[in-house]
C-alpha positions in Angstrom: -14.0 23.8 -34.0 -14.5 26.5 -30.9 -16.7 24.2 -29.0 -14.3 21.5 -29.3 -11.5 23.9 -28.4 -13.4 24.6 -25.4 -13.9 21.1 -24.3 -10.3 20.7 -24.4 -9.9 23.5 -22.1 -12.5 22.9 -19.6 -11.4 19.4 -19.3 -7.6 20.5 -19.0 -9.1 23.2 -16.3 -10.7 20.6 -14.4 -14.4 22.5 -14.6 -16.0 20.0 -13.1 -19.6 21.1 -10.9 -17.6 19.8 -7.8 -15.7 22.6 -7.4 -18.6 24.8 -6.7 -20.5 22.3 -5.1 -17.1 21.7 -2.6 -15.9 25.2 -2.5 -16.0 26.1 0.8 -14.9 22.9 2.2 -11.8 23.0 -0.4 -11.1 26.1 0.5 -11.4 24.8 4.3 -9.0 21.9 3.3 -6.2 24.5 1.7 -6.2 26.3 4.4 -5.8 23.5 7.2 -2.6 22.4 5.0 -1.7 26.0 4.7 -1.4 26.1 8.7 0.3 22.7 8.5 3.1 24.2 6.8 2.4 28.1 8.2 5.3 27.6 11.6 7.8 25.8 9.4 7.6 27.4 6.5 8.1 30.8 8.7 10.8 29.4 10.6 12.8 28.9 7.4 11.9 32.0 6.3 13.3 34.0 9.0 17.2 32.4 8.1 16.6 31.6 4.5 17.7 35.1 3.3 20.3 36.2 5.8 22.9 35.5 4.2 22.5 36.9 0.6 21.4 39.8 3.5 25.2 40.5 5.0 27.3 38.8 2.8 26.3 37.9 -0.7 24.3 40.8 -2.1 27.0 43.5 -1.2 29.6 41.9 -2.8 27.9 40.8 -5.8 25.7 44.2 -6.1 27.0 47.1 -3.7 25.4 49.8 -6.1 22.0 48.2 -4.8 21.9 48.3 -1.2 18.5 48.5 -1.1 18.6 44.6 -1.2 19.7 44.6 2.2 16.2 46.1 3.2 13.6 43.4 0.7 16.1 40.5 2.5 15.8 41.6 5.9 12.5 42.7 5.5 11.1 39.0 4.6 12.9 37.8 7.6 11.1 39.9 9.9 7.8 39.0 8.3 8.4 35.6 9.1 9.7 36.3 12.9 6.4 38.5 13.1 4.2 35.6 12.0 6.3 33.3 14.2 5.6 34.9 17.1 2.1 35.7 16.0 1.0 32.1 15.6 2.6 31.1 19.2 0.7 33.8 20.7 -2.9 32.6 19.4 -1.7 28.6 19.9 -0.5 29.9 23.8 -4.3 31.6 24.1 -5.8 28.3 22.4 -7.5 30.5 19.9 -7.4 30.3 15.7 -6.6 33.8 13.9 -7.7 34.8 9.9 -4.6 35.7 9.5 -3.2 32.2 9.6 -3.4 30.0 7.1 -4.2 30.7 3.8 -3.8 34.4 4.7 -0.5 33.6 5.5 0.4 32.4 2.6 -1.0 34.9 0.4 1.3 37.5 2.6 4.2 35.6 3.0 4.9 34.8 -0.6 3.4 37.9 -2.0 6.1 39.4 -0.4 8.6 37.1 -1.7 7.4 36.7 -4.9 7.0 40.9 -5.4 10.1 41.9 -4.4 12.1 39.6 -5.9 10.4 40.6 -9.0 11.5 44.0 -8.4 14.6 44.0 -7.5 15.4 41.1 -9.9 14.5 43.5 -13.0 16.4 46.1 -11.9 19.4 43.1 -11.9 17.9 41.3 -15.1 21.9 40.7 -16.4 23.1 39.4 -13.4 22.1 35.0 -14.2 22.4 33.8 -10.9 19.7 36.5 -9.7 17.5 35.3 -12.0 17.8 31.4 -11.6 17.0 32.9 -7.8 13.8 34.1 -9.5 13.1 31.3 -11.3 12.9 29.0 -8.4 10.2 31.5 -6.7 8.1 31.8 -9.3 8.0 27.8 -9.7 7.6 27.5 -5.5 3.7 28.9 -6.2 2.9 25.7 -7.8 3.4 23.6 -4.6 1.9 25.7 -2.4 -1.1 24.7 -1.0 -3.2 28.0 -2.6 -6.0 28.1 -4.6 -5.5 27.5 -8.5 -6.4 31.5 -8.8 -3.6 32.6 -7.2 -1.4 31.6 -10.1 -3.3 33.4 -12.4 -3.2 36.5 -10.0 0.3 36.4 -8.7 2.0 35.6 -12.0 1.0 38.6 -13.8 1.1 41.0 -11.1 5.1 40.0 -10.7 5.7 39.9 -14.6 4.2 43.3 -14.8 6.7 44.6 -11.6 9.5 42.9 -13.0 8.8 44.3 -16.4 8.4 47.8 -15.1 11.4 47.6 -13.5 13.2 46.4 -16.2 12.1 49.4 -18.1 12.8 52.2 -15.2 16.6 50.2 -15.0 17.7 49.4 -18.4 20.0 46.3 -17.0 21.9 45.4 -20.1 20.1 42.2 -21.9 21.5 42.1 -24.8 24.5 39.4 -24.3 24.0 35.7 -24.5 23.8 35.3 -21.3 21.0 37.2 -20.5 18.9 36.3 -23.2 19.4 32.6 -22.0 18.5 33.7 -18.3 15.7 35.1 -19.8 14.1 32.0 -21.8 14.6 30.1 -18.6 12.2 32.5 -16.8 9.8 32.4 -19.6 10.0 28.9 -19.5 10.0 29.0 -15.1 6.5 30.5 -15.6 5.0 28.1 -18.4 6.5 25.3 -15.8 4.7 27.2 -12.7 1.3 27.5 -14.6 1.4 23.6 -15.8 2.9 22.3 -12.7 0.5 24.4 -10.3 -2.6 23.4 -12.3 -1.7 19.4 -12.2 -0.6 19.6 -8.9 -3.7 21.1 -7.9 -6.4 19.0 -9.4 -4.4 16.3 -8.4 -5.0 17.6 -4.5 -8.8 19.1 -5.1 -9.1 15.4 -6.7 -7.4 13.7 -3.8 -9.9 16.5 -1.3 -12.9 15.3 -3.2 -11.8 11.3 -2.6 -11.2 11.8 0.8 -14.6 13.3 1.3 -16.6 10.8 -0.4 -14.8 8.4 1.6 -15.6 10.1 4.6 -19.3 10.6 3.4 -19.1 6.3 3.1 -17.5 5.8 6.1 -20.2 8.5 8.4 -22.8 5.9 6.9 -21.1 2.9 7.9 -20.2 4.4 11.2 -24.1 5.5 11.8 -24.7 2.1 10.8 -22.2 0.7 13.7 -23.8 2.9 16.2 -27.1 1.8 15.3 -25.8 -1.7 16.1 -24.6 -0.3 19.3 -27.8 0.8 20.7 -28.4 -3.1 20.6 -26.9 -3.4 24.0 -29.8 -2.1 26.0 -32.2 -4.3 23.7 -33.5 -7.9 24.4 -34.0 -11.0 22.8 -36.0 -9.6 20.0 -33.0 -7.3 19.0 -30.4 -10.1 19.9 -32.1 -11.9 17.0 -32.4 -8.7 14.4 -28.6 -8.6 15.3 -28.0 -12.4 14.0 -30.1 -12.4 11.0 -28.2 -9.6 9.8 -25.1 -11.8 10.3 -25.5 -14.9 9.1 -26.0 -14.2 5.4 -22.7 -12.9 5.7 -21.1 -16.3 6.4 -19.9 -18.1 3.3 -19.3 -21.4 2.6 -18.1 -22.5 -0.9 -17.3 -26.5 -1.5 -16.8 -28.1 -4.4 -14.1 -29.8 -6.3 -11.9 -32.5 -5.1 -8.6 -30.8 -4.0 -9.6 -29.0 -1.2 -11.8 -30.0 1.9 -13.0 -27.4 4.2 -14.5 -27.7 7.5 -15.4 -24.6 9.9 -16.6 -24.7 13.4 -18.5 -21.3 14.7 -19.3 -21.0 18.4 -20.3 -18.0 19.5 -19.9 -17.3 23.7 -23.4 -15.4 23.8 -26.3 -17.7 23.8 -29.7 -16.5 24.0 -33.4 -17.6 23.2 -36.3 -16.0 20.7 -39.3 -17.4 20.0 -38.7 -20.9 22.1 -35.3 -21.2 20.0 -31.5 -20.8 20.8 -29.1 -18.4 19.1 -25.7 -16.9 19.3 -24.3 -13.7 19.1 -20.4 -12.6 19.1 -17.7 -11.3 17.4 -16.1 -14.0 15.6 -16.5 -14.8 12.0 -15.3 -17.0 9.2 -16.2 -17.5 5.5 -14.8 -19.8 2.7 -14.7 -18.6 -0.7 -14.1 -19.7 -4.6 -11.9 -17.5 -6.2 -10.4 -17.1 -9.5 -7.3 -14.7 -10.2 -5.5 -14.7 -13.6 -6.9 -17.9 -14.4 -6.3 -20.3 -11.5 -8.8 -21.4 -8.3 -8.4 -20.5 -5.1 -9.9 -20.9 -1.6 -10.2 -17.3 -0.1 -10.9 -17.8 3.5 -10.6 -15.6 6.6 -11.2 -15.6 10.1 -12.0 -12.9 12.7 -12.1 -12.1 15.8 -13.9 -8.5 16.6 -13.0 -7.0 19.5 -16.0 -6.8 22.4 -18.2 -9.3 23.9 -21.9 -10.0 22.3 -23.0 -6.7 20.5 -20.0 -5.0 20.5 -18.3 -7.9 18.9 -21.1 -8.8 16.8 -20.8 -5.6 15.2 -17.2 -5.5 14.0 -18.0 -8.8 12.8 -21.1 -7.4 10.7 -18.8 -5.1 9.2 -16.1 -7.3 8.6 -18.6 -9.5 6.7 -20.4 -6.8 4.9 -16.8 -5.3 3.3 -14.9 -8.9 2.9 -18.7 -10.2 1.0 -17.9 -7.1 -0.8 -14.4 -7.6 -1.7 -15.0 -11.2 -3.0 -18.4 -9.8 -5.5 -16.1 -7.1 -7.1 -12.9 -9.8 -7.8 -16.0 -12.2 -9.3 -17.5 -9.2 -11.0 -14.9 -7.0 -12.1 -12.4 -8.5 -14.6 -9.5 -5.8 -13.3 -10.0 -7.1 -9.7 -9.5 -10.2 -11.0 -6.2 -9.9 -13.1 -4.4 -9.5 -9.8 -2.0 -11.8 -8.4 -2.6 -13.6 -4.9 -0.5 -11.3 -3.4 -1.6 -8.0 -4.3 -5.3 -9.2 -3.8 -4.1 -9.5 -0.3 -2.5 -6.4 0.3 -5.4 -4.4 -1.4 -8.1 -6.2 0.7 -6.2 -5.6 3.8 -5.7 -2.1 2.7 -9.9 -1.5 2.0 -10.5 -3.5 5.5 -8.1 -1.2 7.5 -9.5 2.0 5.5 -12.8 1.2 7.2 -12.0 -0.2 10.2 -10.4 2.8 10.5 -13.4 5.2 10.7 -13.7 4.1 14.1 -10.8 5.8 15.8 -9.5 2.9 17.5 -13.3 1.9 19.1 -13.5 -1.1 17.0 -10.3 -3.4 16.3 -10.1 -7.0 14.7 -7.8 -9.8 14.8 -7.9 -11.8 11.4 -6.3 -14.2 9.1 -7.0 -13.3 5.4 -5.5 -16.0 3.1 -5.7 -18.0 -0.6 -5.0 -21.6 -1.1 -4.4 -22.0 -4.9 -5.8 -25.6 -5.6 -3.6 -26.9 -8.4 -0.6 -26.3 -7.0 -1.2 -26.6 -2.5 0.3 -22.8 -2.4 -0.7 -20.9 1.0 -0.6 -17.2 0.9 -1.9 -15.2 3.6 -2.0 -12.4 6.4 -2.0 -12.3 9.9 -3.5 -9.6 11.2 -2.0 -10.0 14.9 -4.7 -13.7 14.9 -3.5 -16.7 16.4 -0.6 -18.0 14.3 -1.7 -20.8 11.7 -1.3 -24.6 12.2 -0.2 -26.9 9.8 -1.1 -30.8 10.7 1.3 -33.4 8.7 1.7 -36.9 9.0 0.1 -37.1 12.2 2.2 -34.0 14.3 0.8 -30.0 14.1 3.2 -27.1 14.1 2.7 -23.5 14.1 4.0 -22.1 10.7 4.4 -18.6 11.6 7.4 -17.2 13.5 6.4 -13.9 13.5 3.3 -11.1 13.2 3.9 -8.1 10.8 0.6 -6.5 10.8 -1.3 -4.9 13.7 -5.1 -5.9 14.4 -7.8 -4.3 11.1 -8.4 -0.6 13.0 -5.0 0.1 14.5 -3.9 3.6 13.4 -0.7 2.8 12.5 -0.2 1.3 9.9 3.1 -0.7 8.9 5.3 0.4 6.1 6.9 -2.9 4.8 3.6 -5.2 4.6 4.5 -8.9 4.4 2.4 -11.3 2.4 3.6 -15.0 3.9 3.8 -17.7 2.0 3.7 -21.7 2.0 4.1 -24.9 0.0 0.8 -27.4 1.3 1.4 -31.5 0.4 -0.5 -34.0 -0.5 -2.7 -35.2 2.8 -1.8 -31.2 4.8 -3.9 -29.8 6.6 -4.1 -26.0 8.1 -5.9 -24.7 11.0 -7.2 -21.0 11.3 -8.8 -20.2 14.1 -9.7 -17.2 17.2 -7.9 -17.4 20.7 -11.5 -19.0 21.7 -9.2 -22.2 21.2 -6.7 -21.3 23.3 -8.4 -19.1 26.1 -9.9 -22.5 28.1 -10.7 -22.1 31.9 -8.4 -24.8 33.5 -10.0 -24.2 37.6 -12.4 -21.8 38.9 -12.1 -20.9 42.5 -15.0 -18.4 43.4 -14.5 -15.1 41.0 -10.7 -16.1 40.5 -10.1 -18.2 36.8 -7.3 -20.2 35.9 -6.7 -19.8 32.4 -4.8 -21.5 30.2 -1.5 -19.7 28.3 0.6 -22.9 27.3 0.1 -22.4 23.5 1.1 -26.1 22.9 -2.3 -27.1 24.0 -4.0 -26.6 20.8 -1.2 -28.1 18.8 -1.6 -31.5 21.4 -5.2 -31.3 20.7 -4.9 -31.5 16.8 -2.7 -34.4 17.3 -4.9 -36.2 19.9 -8.0 -35.5 17.6 -5.8 -36.3 14.6 -6.9 -33.3 13.0 -10.8 -34.1 13.0 -12.3 -30.5 13.5 -15.7 -32.4 15.1 -13.4 -34.4 17.2 -11.4 -31.2 18.4 -14.2 -29.6 19.6 -14.7 -32.6 21.4 -10.8 -32.6 23.0 -11.0 -29.1 23.8 -14.2 -29.1 26.1 -12.1 -32.3 27.7 -9.4 -29.9 29.0 -11.3 -26.6 29.9 -14.4 -24.8 29.7 -14.8 -21.9 26.7 -13.8 -18.4 28.3 -14.5 -16.6 24.6 -15.8 -17.3 20.5 -14.4 -20.1 18.8 -14.0 -20.4 15.4 -11.7 -22.5 13.3 -11.6 -23.1 9.7 -9.6 -26.0 8.7 -8.6 -26.3 4.5 -6.9 -29.5 4.1 -5.4 -30.5 0.3 -5.8 -33.4 -1.6 -3.5 -33.2 -4.6 0.1 -34.8 -5.2 1.4 -31.8 -7.5 5.4 -32.2 -7.3 6.8 -35.2 -9.4 10.2 -36.7 -8.7 12.7 -36.8 -10.8 12.5 -38.9 -14.1 14.7 -41.8 -15.1 17.2 -39.5 -17.2 17.9 -37.1 -14.2 21.2 -38.9 -12.6 22.4 -39.3 -15.9 21.8 -35.6 -16.6 23.2 -34.6 -13.3 26.5 -36.0 -14.5 26.5 -34.6 -17.5 26.2 -31.2 -15.8 29.0 -31.7 -13.6 30.9 -33.0 -16.7 30.3 -29.3 -18.1 28.7 -31.5 -21.5 24.9 -29.1 -21.2 24.1 -29.8 -24.7 23.8 -33.4 -23.6 21.9 -33.0 -20.6 19.8 -30.9 -22.0 18.8 -33.7 -24.4 18.1 -35.8 -21.9 16.1 -33.6 -20.1 14.3 -33.2 -23.2 13.8 -36.4 -24.3 10.3 -37.4 -22.0 7.0 -37.9 -23.9 5.3 -34.9 -22.4 6.1 -31.6 -20.3 4.1 -33.0 -17.7 6.6 -35.4 -17.2 9.3 -33.0 -16.3 9.7 -32.2 -12.3 10.2 -29.0 -10.8 13.6 -29.8 -10.6 14.2 -30.8 -13.3 12.4 -27.6 -15.4 14.5 -25.6 -13.4 18.0 -26.8 -14.7 16.5 -27.0 -18.3 16.1 -23.4 -18.0 19.5 -22.7 -17.0 20.7 -24.6 -19.6 19.0 -22.9 -22.3 20.5 -19.5 -20.5 23.8 -20.8 -20.7 23.1 -21.7 -24.6 21.6 -17.8 -24.7 18.6 -19.3 -25.4 16.7 -16.8 -23.5 13.3 -17.4 -25.2 13.0 -21.4 -24.6 14.8 -20.7 -20.5 12.0 -18.2 -20.2 9.5 -21.0 -21.5 10.8 -23.2 -18.7 11.0 -20.4 -15.9 7.3 -19.8 -16.4 6.1 -23.2 -16.4 8.3 -24.5 -13.4 7.3 -20.4 -11.4 3.8 -22.1 -12.3 3.7 -25.0 -10.9 5.8 -24.0 -7.8 4.5 -20.4 -7.1 5.7 -20.2 -3.6 9.5 -20.2 -4.9 10.4 -16.7 -4.0 13.9 -16.6 -5.0 12.8 -18.9 -8.5 10.1 -16.1 -9.1 13.1 -13.5 -8.4 14.7 -15.0 -11.3 12.2 -15.7 -13.7 11.9 -11.7 -13.1 15.3 -10.9 -14.0 15.2 -13.3 -16.7 12.2 -11.2 -18.1 14.3 -8.2 -18.0 17.6 -9.7 -19.8 15.0 -10.5 -22.6 14.2 -6.8 -22.6 17.7 -5.8 -23.1 17.5 -8.1 -26.2 14.2 -7.6 -28.3 13.1 -4.0 -26.7 9.7 -5.3 -25.5 7.7 -3.5 -23.0 5.7 -6.7 -22.7 8.9 -8.0 -21.1 9.1 -5.3 -18.7 6.0 -5.8 -17.8 6.0 -9.2 -16.5 9.7 -8.8 -15.2 7.9 -5.9 -13.0 4.8 -7.7 -11.9 6.9 -10.6 -10.5 9.1 -8.2 -8.8 6.3 -6.4 -7.4 5.5 -9.9 -5.9 8.9 -10.8 -4.8 8.7 -7.6 -3.1 5.3 -8.0 -1.2 7.0 -11.3 0.2 10.2 -10.0 1.2 9.9 -6.2 1.2 13.6 -6.3 2.7 15.0 -7.9 0.1 17.4 -5.3 -1.3 18.5 -6.8 -4.4 14.7 -7.1 -5.5 14.1 -3.4 -5.0 17.5 -3.0 -6.9 15.8 -4.9 -9.6 12.4 -3.5 -9.4 13.8 0.2 -8.9 15.7 -0.5 -12.3 12.5 -2.0 -14.0 10.5 0.6 -13.4 13.7 3.0 -14.5 13.5 1.6 -17.8 9.4 1.4 -18.2 9.6 5.3 -17.2 7.8 5.6 -14.4 9.6 7.9 -12.2 7.8 8.5 -9.4 7.8 5.1 -8.3 11.7 4.5 -9.3 12.9 7.7 -6.9 9.9 5.8 -4.2 11.7 2.7 -4.7 15.2 4.2 -4.8 14.2 6.5 -1.3 13.3 3.0 0.6 16.8 1.7 -0.4 18.7 4.3 0.4 17.2 4.2 4.0 18.1 0.1 4.1 21.8 0.4 2.9 23.0 3.9 1.6 26.1 2.9 0.8 25.3 -0.6 -1.4 27.4 -0.3 -4.7 24.5 -1.5 -7.1 22.0 1.2 -5.2 25.1 4.3 -5.5 24.9 3.0 -9.9 21.4 2.6 -9.8 21.1 6.2 -8.2 23.6 7.6 -11.0 21.6 6.0 -14.0 18.8 8.2 -12.9 20.5 11.0 -12.1 
């Protein structure tokens, strides 16, 4: 039993070997955090207690004039630190009195003096409540957790001694209430301090591991950079590293895939021609939540030949690891396509951030669902995705919502683009090599194409054929950069038209004979005969009848067959929430949250969805997520009536 208790205590206190291993590094990290807050903290502290010193204390406790000196003493201490910090920074020197030492001194003074004078007037509930705030503050400061077990006992001793000396009247119910709250404050401070410190330490530990992993990757990239000074044999070695990272998994009849990869740098090794550059592309089969997708990427790394190849190799290595993980890990494969793209972007971004802007990559990362033709993608400052439909080529994007991989500023409102393909449609993703054609040359001067319409005209001229497209581009100019293009053609006709009963059903709906309209729409032999439009109307008719379970059955079927309809996804999410209000099953809320999160990734500024999602998180008891969403809503539209109602519910 004693061993079990020790094991539980050790787990709670997080007594892991890494604490001793990285004790010095962790202390330095805490010192760095303390240095960040020391100036604003001292600035706040210098004026925080002046109102009490010059006004409140004299009115409430004229018999205790020493309070003035404790307050002023704290302000003087903080002002002294401000002067000290400014002097050190002007000399560009660091002192041991800054950082953690600052935290120990400033907080120690505040806690111990507050313990003394609060003990003296412990029968005054407002002052005791102020002392409770001072006690709890320790759990949030970036100080080692041993501070909890040193400062708290000392402050308790000072408080009890002061009570014993001055004997305030603690026999009143109000005083007893304050003392109970004070005890709870200490307990809350200890437990929350341990929990917050545990989270802080593990964040540090994870960050340290990421840094070490990134150092390994950076070291590999630096080794690649050395290849700049080597001859064709070194280029050949690089091409050998790059070649296995190119993936093209082609099977089934739903999607036809064509690719072109023509790197600008050509070299010869042992009598054979090879190429090297910064363009990268891959297409893989992927299963997410039981559905088959074509996962594709087209990237363009900054720089020519070796430098670009280094970025392309890193991009290919990381992307391949993401694909392998998604294929082998059940948790990874159970994500929605929006979440998979979002997480993949973050994983890639974290890796390229380690190069501190020295290696940037533009890319299009996408998923094409085979059963429905729904296209999900993220464009990272890459040339716009092109749709070829009925002999016409056009861009399917209007704005770029992301920066290149490696840019240190990550956008807060990340946006997943969704597009519905039809039978016979073909999309093209290509690097800027298809656009940057040299139209004419005169000595050292070159005329580079700047007409975005040229690639659209070329695709139409080649009838959407990728091999012919290359020839058409060559006829218009000379390539000046790496060229890579992925073409995905969709062949299934997945969206049927309304059936024979549709017109009559619509008539019944207009006449408000909803039951008859529902009978007509349900008279088909199979659900497969129902179109998306009919499935939606059946859902709404069941909603009118109050049969939400049946409504959910058809709403989910419509969404499964047409997942690109974001408004219907939101409607289905709300329907799941309505089911929860009736049956109180948490699974309905979880489904509602999943769909609403997908809508948020598609439309991050959709206020209706954000309000709905925040309320679902509130019902699920996820306070942190709720508060995060509410803070976003406040920033977007603080006067919105529904937002105010939600805030009042949380309160």
